N, C-alpha and C positions, 0 to 999 in steps of 0.2 A: 343683635340682641343684648349685647354687652351694654350699649348706651342707655338702653331701655332699663335694664336692670340697675344701671348707676342711678338713673333717675328716679326710680322705684325706692332704692336706697334711701336717697334724700329726703324722701317723704317721711322716713320714721327717724332718721338720726340726723343732727345738725352736722353736715360735713359738705365741703366744696366735690362736686363731682370730678374736678381733675385730680384730687387726692385718692380716688378710688382706683386701685390696681386689681389684677387679677389675683395677686397674693395676699390681698387684704383680709385679716381675718374679722369674720362678724362680730365677736364680742370684744376680743383684745384690742382689736385697732379701729373698728366702728363704733364701738359703743353699744350694739345692739343686746337687748335681754331678751329673754324666750318669749315673751308675750308679743313683742316688735316682729321677732323673727316669724312666728308662725302666722301673725297678721300678714307680713309681706308674701309669706307662700301662696296665702288666699288670694291676693291679688295678682300675684304673678300666673296663677292657674288661669284666671280670667283673661290678662294682658296677654298670654302667650297661646292661650287656648291649649292648656295641658291638663292633664291629671296628675297630680304631684302625690306621691307616697310619702306621707309626713315623717314616717319611720325612717326613711332612707334620707330624705332632705335634712332632717336635723342633725345628721352624721356630717354633713358636709361643713367643714369649718372656713374654707376660704370663699371668696366671691367667685373665684375662676372653677373650684371645685362644683358650686352650684350652678354655675352656668353651663358646664359640660353636662350635669345630669339635666338641666333644662332642654339642652340641645338634644340630648338623647331622647328624652320623652316626646319631642316635637316630630320625630322622624319616625 
């Protein structure tokens, strides 16, 4: 799931997938704006076949936090 999320992140910001770590912060480290982040959440719902609570997901600041949320929603 982490590799798929990294690929998804690279569709929204110009960054090498190898530079994305679980402690990478979406806005500060990866350069996401709020529109791109919300758009990525929509893609993630389709890619991982999960239903994301936007109000919860937007509070996730790092890739690892969001990944843990996605994994929780997938079970």
